[in-house]
C-alpha positions in Angstrom: 0.1 0.1 0.1 2.8 2.5 -0.3 1.3 4.7 -3.2 -0.1 7.5 -1.7 0.7 6.4 1.9 2.4 10.0 3.0 4.3 10.0 6.4 2.6 13.4 7.4 -1.0 12.0 6.2 -3.9 12.4 8.7 -4.2 8.9 9.5 -1.0 8.7 10.8 -1.8 11.0 13.6 -4.9 8.8 14.0 -2.6 5.8 14.7 -0.3 7.6 17.0 -3.0 8.8 19.2 -4.9 5.7 19.2 -2.0 3.7 20.2 -0.9 6.4 22.7 -4.5 6.3 24.5 -4.9 2.7 24.2 -1.4 2.4 26.4 -2.2 5.1 28.8 -5.5 3.6 29.4 -4.5 -0.2 29.6 -1.5 1.3 32.1 -3.9 3.0 34.4 -6.2 0.2 35.0 -3.5 -2.1 35.6 -1.9 0.7 37.9 -5.3 0.3 40.0 -5.3 -3.3 40.4 -5.1 -5.0 43.3 -2.4 -7.5 42.1 1.0 -6.1 42.6 2.5 -8.0 39.8 0.1 -5.9 37.4 0.9 -2.7 39.1 4.5 -3.4 38.7 4.1 -4.1 34.9 1.5 -1.4 34.1 3.7 0.4 31.5 4.7 -2.8 29.8 1.0 -4.2 29.8 -0.2 -0.9 28.3 2.3 -1.0 25.6 1.5 -4.5 24.7 -2.0 -3.8 24.3 -1.4 -1.0 22.4 0.8 -2.7 20.0 -1.6 -5.7 19.6 -4.3 -3.4 18.9 -2.2 -1.7 16.2 -0.9 -4.9 14.9 -4.8 -5.9 14.4 -5.9 -3.0 12.8 -3.2 -3.4 10.1 -3.9 -7.2 10.1 -7.6 -6.0 9.5 -6.5 -3.6 6.7 -4.5 -6.3 5.1 -7.2 -8.7 4.8 -10.1 -6.2 3.9 -12.0 -5.9 6.9 -12.1 -2.0 6.6 -12.1 0.0 3.3 -8.3 0.6 3.1 -5.6 0.0 0.6 -4.0 -2.8 2.8 -1.7 -2.6 5.7 0.8 0.2 6.0 4.3 -0.3 7.5 4.3 3.7 7.9 1.0 3.1 9.8 2.9 0.5 12.0 5.6 3.1 12.6 3.1 5.6 13.8 1.4 3.3 16.5 4.9 2.1 17.6 5.8 5.9 18.1 2.3 6.4 19.8 3.5 3.7 22.2 7.0 4.9 22.9 5.5 8.6 23.7 3.2 6.6 26.2 5.7 4.6 27.7 7.9 7.8 28.4 4.8 9.9 29.6 4.0 7.1 32.0 7.6 6.5 33.2 8.9 10.2 33.7 6.7 11.1 36.3 6.7 7.6 38.2 10.5 8.1 38.5 9.9 11.5 39.8 7.3 10.5 42.4 9.4 7.8 43.7 12.6 10.1 44.0 10.4 13.0 45.8 8.7 10.5 47.9 12.3 9.1 49.2 13.5 13.0 50.1 10.2 13.7 52.1 10.8 10.5 54.0 14.3 11.7 54.6 13.2 15.1 55.6 10.4 13.7 57.9 13.1 11.4 59.7 15.1 14.5 60.2 12.7 16.4 61.7 11.6 14.1 64.0 15.1 14.0 65.4 
């Protein structure tokens, strides 16, 4: 399907945003699980779910489930970029929260003494 499949086409933004949103949503749900192993792996689970959704969409395009010219490697690249952006978005605050939480605990211990 490479003919007429521009890198900056509007559907690339759709793919990027869809995978970004799926990754964020699944990670948020997993992060609220009562199971610690799901909470610890929430970013990975969100990323995997978004990649599976993107791959499923491309497979559906290829077999003709939707009106499309077929699967596109550029659409898949936009899916991956959306997942990467979501992983960064989810990981940065988590690292910041952990470090600031430790600093608060250290300050609290010092003030008690």
